[in-house]
C-alpha positions as CSV (number, residue, x, y, z in Angstrom):
1,X,17.8,12.6,-12.4
2,X,17.8,9.6,-10.2
3,X,15.1,9.2,-7.5
4,X,15.9,7.5,-4.2
5,X,13.2,5.9,-2.1
6,X,13.6,4.9,1.6
7,X,11.4,2.3,3.3
8,X,10.1,3.7,6.5
9,X,8.1,2.1,9.4
10,X,4.4,3.2,9.2
11,X,2.4,1.2,11.8
12,X,2.9,-2.0,13.8
13,X,0.0,-4.3,14.7
14,X,-0.2,-7.7,16.4
15,X,0.0,-9.6,13.1
16,X,1.3,-7.2,10.5
17,X,3.9,-4.5,10.3
18,X,3.1,-1.8,7.7
19,X,5.9,0.2,6.1
20,X,5.7,3.1,3.6
21,X,8.0,4.8,1.1
22,X,9.6,8.2,1.5
23,X,10.8,9.6,-1.8
24,X,14.0,11.7,-1.6
25,X,13.2,15.4,-1.4
26,X,9.7,15.0,-0.1
27,X,8.6,15.8,3.4
28,X,5.8,13.2,3.7
29,X,5.7,9.5,3.0
30,X,3.6,8.2,0.1
31,X,1.0,6.9,2.6
32,X,0.9,10.1,4.7
33,X,0.4,12.1,1.5
34,X,-2.5,9.9,0.6
35,X,-4.2,10.4,3.9
36,X,-3.4,14.1,4.0
37,X,-5.1,14.6,0.6
38,X,-8.5,13.2,1.8
39,X,-8.6,13.7,5.5
40,X,-10.7,16.8,5.4
41,X,-13.1,15.7,2.6
42,X,-16.4,15.0,4.5
43,X,-18.0,13.5,1.4
44,X,-15.3,10.7,1.4
45,X,-15.0,10.3,5.2
46,X,-16.9,7.0,5.3
47,X,-14.7,5.5,2.5
48,X,-11.6,6.7,4.2
49,X,-12.7,5.3,7.6
50,X,-13.5,2.0,5.9
51,X,-10.0,1.8,4.4
52,X,-8.4,2.6,7.8
53,X,-10.5,0.0,9.5
54,X,-9.4,-2.7,7.0
55,X,-5.7,-1.7,7.6
56,X,-6.3,-2.2,11.3
57,X,-8.4,-5.4,10.9
58,X,-5.7,-7.0,8.7
59,X,-2.9,-5.8,10.9
60,X,-4.4,-6.8,14.2
61,X,-6.6,-9.8,13.5
62,X,-6.3,-11.4,10.1
63,X,-2.7,-11.1,8.9
64,X,-1.7,-10.0,5.4
65,X,-3.1,-13.0,3.5
66,X,-3.2,-12.5,-0.2
67,X,-7.0,-12.8,-0.4
68,X,-7.4,-9.5,1.5
69,X,-5.8,-7.5,-1.3
70,X,-6.8,-6.6,-4.8
71,X,-4.5,-7.8,-7.5
72,X,-2.9,-4.9,-9.4
73,X,-0.1,-6.5,-11.4
74,X,3.0,-6.8,-9.2
75,X,1.5,-4.5,-6.6
76,X,-1.8,-4.9,-4.7
77,X,-4.4,-2.6,-3.4
78,X,-6.7,-2.1,-0.4
79,X,-9.6,-2.3,0.5
80,X,-10.1,-6.0,0.0
81,X,-12.0,-7.3,-3.0
82,X,-15.8,-6.8,-3.0
83,X,-16.5,-10.4,-2.1
84,X,-14.4,-10.2,1.2
85,X,-16.0,-6.8,2.0
86,X,-19.5,-8.1,1.4
87,X,-18.9,-11.0,3.9
88,X,-18.6,-8.3,6.6
89,X,-21.5,-6.2,5.3
90,X,-19.2,-3.5,3.9
91,X,-20.2,-1.6,0.8
92,X,-18.1,-0.4,-2.1
93,X,-15.2,1.9,-1.3
94,X,-14.1,4.5,-3.8
95,X,-10.4,4.4,-2.7
96,X,-7.6,2.3,-3.8
97,X,-4.5,2.4,-1.7
98,X,-1.6,0.6,-3.5
99,X,0.7,-1.6,-1.5
100,X,3.2,-4.4,-1.7
101,X,2.6,-7.5,0.3
102,X,6.0,-9.0,1.1
103,X,4.7,-11.7,3.4
104,X,1.7,-12.5,5.7
105,X,3.4,-10.2,8.2
106,X,4.9,-7.4,6.2
107,X,3.1,-4.9,3.9
108,X,4.5,-1.7,2.4
109,X,1.7,0.9,1.8
110,X,2.2,3.3,-1.0
111,X,-0.1,5.9,-2.3
112,X,-3.4,5.9,-4.1
113,X,-6.6,7.9,-4.6
114,X,-10.2,7.7,-5.8
115,X,-11.1,5.1,-8.5
116,X,-13.4,7.1,-10.8
117,X,-13.9,4.5,-13.6
118,X,-13.9,0.7,-14.1
119,X,-10.2,0.6,-14.8
120,X,-7.2,2.3,-13.3
121,X,-6.1,3.3,-16.8
122,X,-9.2,5.5,-17.0
123,X,-8.7,7.0,-13.5
124,X,-6.0,9.6,-14.1
125,X,-5.5,10.3,-10.4
126,X,-4.6,6.6,-9.8
127,X,-2.4,5.9,-12.8
128,X,0.7,7.6,-11.4
129,X,0.4,5.8,-8.1
130,X,-0.3,2.5,-9.8
131,X,2.8,2.7,-11.8
132,X,5.0,3.8,-8.9
133,X,3.7,0.9,-6.7
134,X,4.3,-1.7,-9.5
135,X,7.8,-0.3,-10.2
136,X,8.7,-0.5,-6.5
137,X,7.1,-4.1,-6.2
138,X,9.3,-5.3,-9.1
139,X,12.4,-3.8,-7.5
140,X,11.7,-5.2,-4.1
141,X,11.0,-8.7,-5.4
142,X,14.5,-8.5,-7.1
143,X,16.1,-7.2,-3.9
144,X,14.6,-10.0,-1.8
145,X,15.6,-12.7,-4.4
146,X,19.2,-11.4,-4.5
147,X,19.4,-11.3,-0.6
148,X,19.9,-7.6,-0.5
149,X,16.6,-7.0,1.3
150,X,16.0,-9.5,4.2
151,X,12.7,-10.1,5.9
152,X,12.8,-11.2,9.5
153,X,9.3,-12.1,10.9
154,X,7.4,-8.8,11.0
155,X,10.5,-6.7,10.2
156,X,12.5,-5.8,7.3
157,X,16.0,-6.5,8.7
158,X,17.9,-4.0,6.6
159,X,15.9,-0.9,5.7
160,X,17.5,0.6,2.8
161,X,17.4,3.5,0.4
162,X,16.6,2.2,-3.0
163,X,17.3,3.8,-6.3
164,X,14.1,4.0,-8.3
165,X,14.9,2.5,-11.7
166,X,13.1,3.2,-14.9
């Protein structure tokens, strides 16, 4: 069975527009699903608030510079690397929210979860989201290179439904 994924607007800030993915047949986007899973967990509230603050800080004030994202193969993750977080006095964050940085002005947020070990491979909750984000990143890079997906400033000019390839 083929899966189709649509790119949807998530949130617009002064410097960055965030998009997300909606997988065919699902009611919530990948990013909405992530937040819904953790929004009522008081033990994780500080970490979730830190992640939301970084999304806003990057979107409103900093722009989506590559240094603000964790390298995760073809995809990236938030919050920023520990060195960047430490500069602002932030502590460790348990969450990883996978994303694809298309430019300094466009980021597609995917899904994620709690990182419970040193590596994503040993964090079962994350591995599925890691694979999905990397698969989408590879496909989006190809679509941009072929001219099928066009970036125009802070916008994706031709939002499309994309067939998720194996």
